[in-house]
C-alpha positions, 0 to 999 in steps of 0.5 A: 285237882280237877277231875275229868267228866269220865273220871267223875262218871267212873267214881259215881259208878263205883260208889253206886255199887254199894256192896263193892264200895263198902267192901273197899272201905272194910277191906282197907280198914282191916288191911291198914290195922294189920299193917300195925300188927305189932301194936295190936298183938304182941307179947311186949308192952307198948310203953313201960315206965320204971325208976322214972325212965320210959321204955318202948319194948315194942320197938326196942329189945331191952335186957332185963337189967335195964328194967329190974336190978336182978334181971339177966343181961340179955334180952329174951321173952321175959315179959311172959315170965311171972317172976320178972313181972313181980320184980317189975311191979315191985320196982314201981313199974307199970306198962301199957299192953296191946289189946292182944298180949301175944305175938304170932310166935308166942307160946301161951303158958299155964293153960287149963286145957290140953292143946289146942286150947278152946277160946277163952277170955285170955285167948279169944279164938283159942290156941293152935296145937303148938300153944300159939294164940290164934288171934295173933296168928290171924292178924299177922297171917292176914297182913303177910297174905295181903302184902304177898298178894299185892306184891305179886299182883303189881309186879306180875301185872307190870311184866304182863302188860309190857309183854302184851303191849309188845306183842300186840303193837308189833304183831307179825313174827314178834307176836307169833313167836311170843305166843308160842313161848307163852303156850309152852311156858304156861304148860310147865307143871308149877307144883312139881317144880315148886316141890323140886325147889322146896327140896333144894332150898327152904322156901321164903317170902321172896323165894316164893314170890320170885318163883310164882312171878315166873308164871303169874305174869301171863294173866294179863298178857292176852287182854293187853295184847288184844287191846294193842292189836285193835289200837295200833290200827286206829287213825290217830295211832297211824297218824302219830306213827307217820309223823315219826313219833317213837314206838315207845311214846305211841305205846305208852301215851296213845294205846296204853291208857285205853288198854288199862281200862280193861286191865284194871277190872281184872286186878282185884280178881288177880289179887284174890288169886294171888292170896289163894295161891299162897294159902294153898301152898301153905296148906300143902306145906310148900309155902312159908317157912315153918312157924311163919304166920300163915292162914294156910297153916291154920286151915291145915291145923283145922283139918288135923285137929277135928276136935278143935272146930274153932281152928277150921271155923276161924280159917274158913271165916277169915279166908271167906271174908277176905276173898268175898271182899276182894270179889265185891271190890272187883265187881265195883271196879268193873262197873266203874270202867263199864262204858255202858253204865250211866252215872249212878249205875244205870244203863 
């Protein structure tokens, strides 16, 4: 595929921002690794072999009787049971374990310290006050936070861009009444509404996403509206309108590409804000259901357990690193779409 000169200039400007370029690579590598969290942190082996048979406990829930004769007929967390492991090894079995032998819900047993336990060779970042491995919860919590942020950013951006495009293109009464609606809707007390919602139903990933989507779509509406107000009076748009081109075609093919230049520069910052919203709700206790891997809950545990500084330091470092990387990516994207910048970052 041949790149246009404008695209090549934008890529060159993006790469010229070394801080943002390397932040993009680091964030992408971390996010891709967390997508396979079950293969990195799990209380089940990746592969097991016993009696000349192969087993894949990481993806299939086997009963104990499938691996050892004297096991139970039902599946459970028997992989953390020392008696089962002795029977498994006595039967000539062996297994390949993930680097972290705990999942986000696993309770670490036989600890030498009271909970929360400090970092050790077994638990690299210690455990929380419920005996769960902090490393495993960080890995799963990072994944769910970023996926939530990506989903909220993409869906809210689509709705916000469409709303801003309709406002700016048609103007007049449509723009006037839409603006009044946005002013009223943006003044709704979101936190109070969420507290009321949490008292009626248990918040979940999709419930929180739907609720936040009701308000987050307004973030890009003003930018897109301004671009369409400016673009609808350009000569080529008025000519297309005089030739009978449909309004939808003019909006999508002629004005939207110009409006997307300003819109794309805001997306990394909107993503960072979406992640922060979920973490804040989890910290306040109105986020994901109890027991879910959550960075906000980790920060809250650090607040409640001042005698365990590794909890607060881990939450601060993970959140600070994530938001810093996203901010640097946003700066690089802004430089890439800045028409005043020459290829290579100069002006």
